[in-house]
N, C-alpha and C positions, 0 to 999 in steps of 0.2 A: 609648828605654825612659821608660815610664813611675817615676814619684819613685815613691819607696815609701813617705814621710809625706805622701802630696797634700792631705792633708785634714789633720791637725794642723800639717800644718807646724815641724818640733821640728831638728836638730841630734844623734844618733846622740848624745853626749860629753854635751848635754846636760840629757838625762833623768837621772834615777841609775838603779841596783837591785833602787831599793822605792817602786812608784808608790802614793796612792790617790786612786783616779779620783768620782766628784763628777758627781753629774748637771744640777744646775743650776752654772751656772759664775760664781753669788754667791758658795757657796757656796769658791773657790778661795781665795781670801784667806781664807780664816775657818778654809783646814785649815793653811797659807804661814803665819802668825801664830803658828805651834808650831814649823816651824823654824829654826835657824841661819842667814844671809844668803839670804834667797829674793828670788830677781830670777824676772824673768818672761822664761821662754825661747822662749815660742807664744802665735801669738794666733790665731784663722780658723777661721772657722765658730763653731763649741760648743763648740772645742777650746781651750783657755785652761791654758795651764799655766808651774805655775810648778817652780823648783832651788832645792830650801838645804841642808844640813846635817842631819844628829839621829848625837851620837856620833861624829863627825868621815866619818860615814859622807853620800855623794852620795845624795838624798831625789828626788822630787817632789812635781807634784800636779797632773789633770789636772781636766778637763770634763768628759764627752760627754754632752750633750745627755740627747733623754728615747729610753727605748726602745730595742730592739733590734737595729738594719740599727745606729742610732749609735754603742751598742759597742761592736760585731763591726766594723764598721772601725776605731775606737779604740782594739780591742788587738788586729789583722791589725797595726795600723802602728807601735806600739807596739813589739811584736815586735821590731822591724825595730833598736832602740836599745837600748844598758844593758837596761830591764829583763831585772828576773828578779820579783818576786813584786808581784802587784796586789792589790792589793787596792778593796771599794767604801765608801765612804762614801755612804746612800742613807736615803730613808723606804718607808713600806708600809702596810696597813692590810690590821686582826689579821681573821683572820676566825677564835680562837680568843679566846674573851670572858674569859680569862685573861689577857693581852696588856690590857700598862696605857696612857696617850699618856706618851710620851716612855723608853719601856722600852726598850732593848737585844735586837734579833734577830737573838745569830751565823749562823746560815748555812749551813750541812755537805753542803747540798744542795737545786737547786731543781726540779719539776717542769714540763715543757718545753712550756707550752700558746702557742707563741712563731712563728710560722713562719718568723723569721730559724733557731735552730740545722737545723734539719730538710734546711736544703738546706746542713750542713756535713757533718751522717752522720745514720744511720737513726733513727726514733723510740724503740727502744728504747735506746739507747744512756743512760747515767747523765749527768748533771750534778752533774759530786763538785766540794768543797775541795778546796785538799792541807788532808794535817787538818794539817803543821805546823802551818801560819797559821795554822791554824782552835783548834790548841790555843795556841796566839799569843795571840788573841785571847776565848779564856775568860778566859787570864794574867792578860792583861789589864783588861779586867773589873772579876776580884774586886783590883787593883787599885783602878779610880777609884770599887768602888761603882756603881754605876749601878746597878739590875736589868734585868737580864735572863736569854733564852731560848738555846735554842741547837736547831736544826732545821731543817727543810723551809719550804721554801719557794712557792710558788706562780710560774711566770712567766708572766704575758697579755700578748696585745700593744694589751691597747684598753683604757683608761685612760674611757671612761667608761656605751662603748655598752655592753650584754650579748652575747648572740646571735643573728643567726635565730631561732636554734632555742631558746626559749628554758627549753621545759619537762628539754633534756638536759640544756641548760646549768649551771640547780639539783639539776639530780639530779648531775651530773660533780661541784658545785664540794660536794652537799653528803657524795660517798663521800671526798672529800681531806681535811672538814670531820672527818669520823669518821677517818677516818687520821693526824689529830695533823699535818697542813700550818700551819703556825703561820700564814700572811699570806699577802697579795699583795703583789707590783710589779710592774717589765717589764724587767728588766734582764741578771740575775742566770744565767740558762737559759745567758743567752750568754753573759755571763764568761767562767762556768767550761767551756762549751762549745769557746770561739775560743779563752781559755787551755789550754788540757788543748794540745785541737794543737797549736799553736802551740809547749808546753811552757814554758811560765806552772807560776808555780806561784802561786791565786788564795783569795780566802779572798773575805767582804765582811758589815759591821756592817751593823745598818739602825735605827732611832730608828722606835720607832709612832705615824703622822699621824692615822692614825686607833681608836678604841679604837669596840669591841662591845661596843652593854652591854645588863645582863639582856631589854632589853625587845626587840631588835634593831634595836636603832638604834645610828648612830654619834655616836661625843665627836670634833668633827676640832679640828686644831693646836692654841695657842694657849697662850700659859707655861708649861706641864710638858711639853711637844715641841719647845720649842722650847731648854731644858733639859738635857732627854735628846739633840735631836741631839751639842748641845754636847758633851757627856759620851759621843756616837758618836765625836766627829772623836777623842779623846784616846785613848778605845779603841784607835779605829787608831795615834795615830801612837807608841801606850806597847810595842798589837803588832812593829810594825816595828823599835823600839827593840832590842827582847823576840828575836826574829831577829836586830839588827846581834849584836848581846851570844849567844851561840847558836852564833857562827857556823852557822846552818842553807844560806847559801846562799857562795858560793864567791866 
């Protein structure tokens, strides 16, 4: 029989009902420091997991590496634990000029331009977040007081490369920008689709790492981004506290 947690290598009871997922395993301890009594409960491949407590409730943070396949594997295996709510804290590149370095983006849906989610369900099926989780993230963002936006992002598989058909890519991206898609990233489509199928409540808060200037150039990373990322982590932690206090998950 195949181990249902072959990649994440955790015991089911070591994971809380509420889980924050990050791409970079270096950010796991950056999140876990906000937990009471955090301890490492799993460490294999890209999947590093710590568990602690918030408001007396067991909570966890796990890294998933980069891209939709690694995210889907992580969510599939988390679904065999106690996990009920999964919130991604990540980074993103702006598609809209109104987004500034360090701003938080609370994601209510994703455009599925990845290859992984088509293996799960037809392309017409939307990748959408859990409403109560998004609502908690918005309430948390107001308390943390970091500039934030709520909307749809583009999930794609390619970080550096564009497309073989450059003209088609430019056309599609242009249409998405006109439609108000806020930013581009690589994992949320997989999180929302896999989470929906597995019965998990999902949400995400991203930090703008690449700002699109009026001249059409990008400003990247730096101190404003790092401050914003820390605030996005605080937003996710506060959102979990709000969900715990609201008794959303039994």
